[in-house]
C-alpha positions, 0 to 999 in steps of 0.5 A, spaced: 526 456 456 519 459 457 519 467 456 517 471 462 511 477 461 509 482 466 503 485 465 502 492 469 508 496 472 505 498 478 508 496 485 507 489 484 509 489 477 515 492 477 517 488 483 516 482 480 519 484 473 525 486 477 526 479 481 526 475 474 531 480 471 535 480 477 535 472 476 538 473 470 532 472 465 529 477 460 522 479 462 517 484 458 513 489 462 507 491 458 504 497 461 498 501 458 501 508 460 501 513 457 497 510 452 491 509 457 490 512 464 485 510 469 481 515 473 485 514 479 492 515 475 495 521 473 503 520 473 506 517 466 511 513 471 511 506 474 509 505 481 505 510 482 502 511 489 495 513 487 492 514 494 497 516 501 504 517 500 505 513 506 508 506 506 506 505 514 510 504 520 518 504 519 519 500 526 521 493 525 516 491 531 510 494 527 507 489 522 508 494 516 515 495 518 517 488 519 514 486 512 518 492 509 525 489 513 523 482 510 523 484 503 529 488 504 533 482 506 530 478 500 533 483 495 526 488 494 527 493 488 522 498 491 523 498 499 530 501 498 528 506 493 522 508 498 527 509 504 532 513 499 526 518 497 523 518 504 520 525 507 519 526 514 513 523 517 515 521 524 515 513 525 512 512 518 516 511 512 512 516 507 515 518 500 515 524 495 511 520 491 513 523 484 521 522 486 519 515 488 516 513 482 521 516 477 526 512 481 523 506 480 521 507 473 529 509 471 531 502 475 526 498 470 528 502 464 535 501 465 535 494 467 539 490 461 534 484 462 527 488 462 524 490 455 518 495 456 512 495 451 507 501 452 500 498 450 494 496 453 494 488 454 487 485 453 487 478 451 490 472 455 492 467 451 494 460 453 501 459 451 506 453 454 512 457 452 510 463 456 510 465 464 505 471 465 504 475 471 498 479 471 499 485 476 494 490 473 492 492 480 485 493 483 483 498 477 483 493 472 478 495 466 476 493 459 477 487 455 483 485 460 478 485 466 473 481 462 479 476 460 480 475 468 473 474 470 473 469 464 479 465 467 477 466 475 470 467 475 466 473 478 470 479 482 469 481 489 470 488 490 470 494 495 471 502 494 477 505 496 478 513 497 484 518 497 485 524 502 485 531 499 492 535 499 493 542 501 499 547 500 504 548 506 504 556 505 496 556 505 496 553 512 495 558 518 500 556 523 498 561 528 492 556 529 496 550 527 503 547 530 508 542 528 509 536 532 509 528 531 505 524 536 509 523 543 515 527 539 516 521 535 520 525 529 521 532 528 517 538 529 516 539 521 514 532 520 506 533 521 502 539 521 497 539 527 490 543 526 487 542 533 479 543 535 476 545 541 469 541 543 465 546 540 469 547 533 469 539 533 462 538 534 460 544 529 465 540 524 462 534 525 455 536 524 457 539 517 461 533 515 455 528 516 450 533 512 455 535 506 453 532 499 457 526 497 459 525 490 455 518 490 448 518 493 448 510 493 451 506 499 457 502 498 462 497 501 468 500 503 475 497 506 475 499 513 482 502 513 480 507 507 473 509 510 471 516 508 471 521 514 464 522 513 462 515 513 466 514 519 463 520 522 456 517 521 457 512 526 457 517 532 459 523 534 466 521 537 468 516 532 473 520 528 475 523 535 477 516 536 480 515 529 484 519 525 482 525 529 485 522 535 489 528 539 493 523 543 500 524 544 499 532 542 500 538 546 497 545 543 503 550 544 497 555 544 493 552 550 499 548 553 493 542 553 491 536 549 486 538 544 479 536 544 480 533 537 486 534 531 487 533 524 494 531 522 497 533 515 503 529 513 508 531 508 507 530 501 513 531 498 521 532 500 521 540 500 515 540 505 511 544 500 505 540 500 501 536 505 495 531 505 490 530 510 491 524 514 485 519 514 481 524 511 479 519 505 473 522 502 467 521 497 464 528 498 463 533 492 469 537 491 465 544 493 463 541 499 470 538 501 473 546 500 467 548 504 467 543 510 474 542 510 476 549 511 472 549 517 478 545 520 482 550 524 488 553 520 485 551 514 480 557 513 484 559 507 487 553 505 489 552 498 487 545 495 491 542 490 488 536 490 481 534 492 479 527 495 477 522 490 473 515 491 474 509 486 472 502 486 477 496 487 476 489 484 480 483 486 479 476 485 477 470 489 484 468 491 483 463 496 479 459 491 484 460 485 491 461 487 496 457 491 501 460 496 506 463 491 501 467 487 500 462 482 494 460 479 492 452 481 489 451 474 494 454 470 501 454 473 504 458 467 499 464 470 501 468 476 497 474 479 500 479 484 498 486 487 492 488 490 488 484 485 489 478 489 486 481 495 492 483 499 491 491 501 496 496 501 502 498 498 507 494 502 503 488 501 502 489 494 510 489 493 511 483 497 506 479 493 510 481 486 516 480 490 514 473 491 511 471 485 517 474 481 522 469 485 517 463 484 516 464 477 523 463 476 523 457 480 517 454 476 521 455 470 527 452 472 523 446 475 526 448 482 522 447 488 517 453 490 520 458 495 514 458 501 516 462 507 513 460 513 507 463 516 511 466 522 514 471 517 509 477 515 510 475 508 509 468 509 502 469 513 500 474 508 501 469 502 497 463 507 491 468 508 490 469 500 491 462 499 487 459 504 479 457 503 475 463 506 468 464 505 468 471 508 475 473 504 476 480 504 482 484 503 488 484 508 494 488 510 500 486 514 498 485 521 500 481 527 493 478 528 495 473 522 501 471 525 501 464 529 501 466 537 507 465 541 509 459 545 509 464 551 503 469 553 505 476 553 500 481 556 504 487 554 502 489 546 509 492 544 513 487 548 509 481 544 510 485 537 517 485 538 517 478 540 513 476 534 518 481 529 524 477 532 521 471 531 520 472 524 527 476 522 530 470 525 526 465 521 527 469 515 535 469 516 535 462 516 530 461 510 535 466 506 541 462 508 538 455 507 536 458 500 543 461 499 546 454 501 542 450 496 543 455 490 551 454 492 550 446 492 546 447 485 552 451 482 557 446 484 553 440 482 552 443 475 
């Protein structure tokens, strides 16, 4: 029997290891923390969320919500834990990142089939007796990065950014107010900092002229666009993006603000909030100066400033098949953002599928491929289909096949797409159970 090794105890690595262990096989997880940290990592625990604390929308008729529901039905480790560690966030699934990480770590360490080794993994040795899952994330560095480059060819890359965090007590609630857009959630799910037109224009002027930590230009993933870079696209760009005021009414005026910055709970106690959509590459001093212009944040205590880091990923469309397995070396799987999926939930999905199919490959059973009508199947198809313009991709309804009927209403169309995906997923899971039962009886 081949042995299983998972390198990296992030979201994807933990999920892959869990699937292997739950299938009844021993697996070794190699994690470099706490022996070594990247600049973006601060927590010694596994499954650390280094950017936002949000796993996006909860609704099943949303792309991210559908993907989470599919994974929950497939026996995900991390999705149920995220739901248990949720903090109020309107229609989104946001978590207390420290509690979440601690819970995942405890599950991994306490599983009888999982052994954890804390060390830096730096050499990929070809071995007929080992199935290896590389889930080291987009910040993979050093000798291992060179090894992956040797095996997979040149990396592709983009820059990613994280938003600042402030203390709740330091927000001036005489100017700010608690509310979720369109009343989706409680009044304490989000803190809203409203701008009038003059305040907004002054803020944007200072924002676009503030000094950044990196002076050269760079490519950045659209979903994590630094707020200052977005502002340079046009005066109203932030107002139609993360600062959009729709669905909000300022109780001090009785009207919708000209623009608004939303703060989302960072922990379950509600003592910390992050600035939603305010990923930034500004110098720390400039962040304090400019973001203190936001109404309600004049005296805000910034306990964490925004940072930017370079993310790398392999050209999966040329290297991997549709179960995250390397085409030229079937003993080697990849999972997580290093494959070109973008986002927490998407990384979990890749780890789940890699783990399930690593076991199937070892057992010489047919690989489990989910139809492209499901979100997990569509993402896998995207990263394994030849594409000269391959870019990181998150869950979205645009990657699903169209419905047979044309539906103009977007929400109704999304619901139909979600219903179709769940129906197909149910059938796939039942067929899998029936097949496993048949194999058991035959043996």
